RODOTOR-641067 format. One line per field, with one value per residue (C-alpha): residue number from 1; x, y, z. Coordinates in pm, whole numbers, plus 32768, in hexadecimal, padded with zeros to 4 digits. Layout:
N
nuvo = c(NUM_...)
u = c(X_...)
v = c(Y_...)
w = c(Z_...)
This chain:
49
nuvo = c(1_2_3_4_5_6_7_8_9_10_11_12_13_14_15_16_17_18_19_20_21_22_23_24_25_26_27_28_29_30_31_32_33_34_35_36_37_38_39_40_41_42_43_44_45_46_47_48_49)
u = c(E8EF_E945_E938_E7F1_E790_E877_E725_E6EF_E6B4_E735_E8A7_E93C_E882_E8F6_EA61_EA1B_E963_EAAA_EB99_EAFD_EADD_EC7C_ECBA_EBF0_ECCF_EE1E_EDA1_ED41_EE9C_EF5B_EEB6_EEFD_F06A_F073_F0D3_F04A_EF83_F099_F1A7_F0D0_F0B9_F213_F27F_F1AD_F17B_F076_EFC2_EEC6_EE32)
v = c(A950_A976_A813_A815_A92F_A8A0_A87C_A9D8_AB05_ABDF_AB81_ACD3_AD20_AC04_AC40_AD8C_ACEA_AC1E_AD43_ADCD_ACEB_ACB8_AE17_AE16_AD0D_ADAC_AEC2_AE29_AD67_AE85_AF49_AE34_AE2B_AFC1_AFEC_B05C_AFA5_AFCD_AF8D_AE50_ADE0_AE03_AD35_AC12_AC18_AC7C_AB2D_ABB7_AC80)
w = c(25DE_2458_2443_24AA_23D9_22AF_21B4_2201_20F0_21DD_2208_21E2_2315_23CD_237C_2416_253F_2573_254C_265C_2751_26E9_2722_2868_28E1_2899_2929_2A6A_2A7C_2A26_2B2D_2C41_2BCB_2BCA_2A86_294F_2856_2727_280C_2888_273C_26CE_27F9_27CC_263E_254F_254D_266C_25A7)
């Protein structure tokens, strides 16, 4: 997604979309593993966000 829009002048909004998608993924995985997002990211590492 970000590679497709790499020439776009609205990169800041693309980074926001990327962050929201990754946070949504982290929340989904945390709920699947019956954990909080903070604990899940601490266990997995911050490379997800």
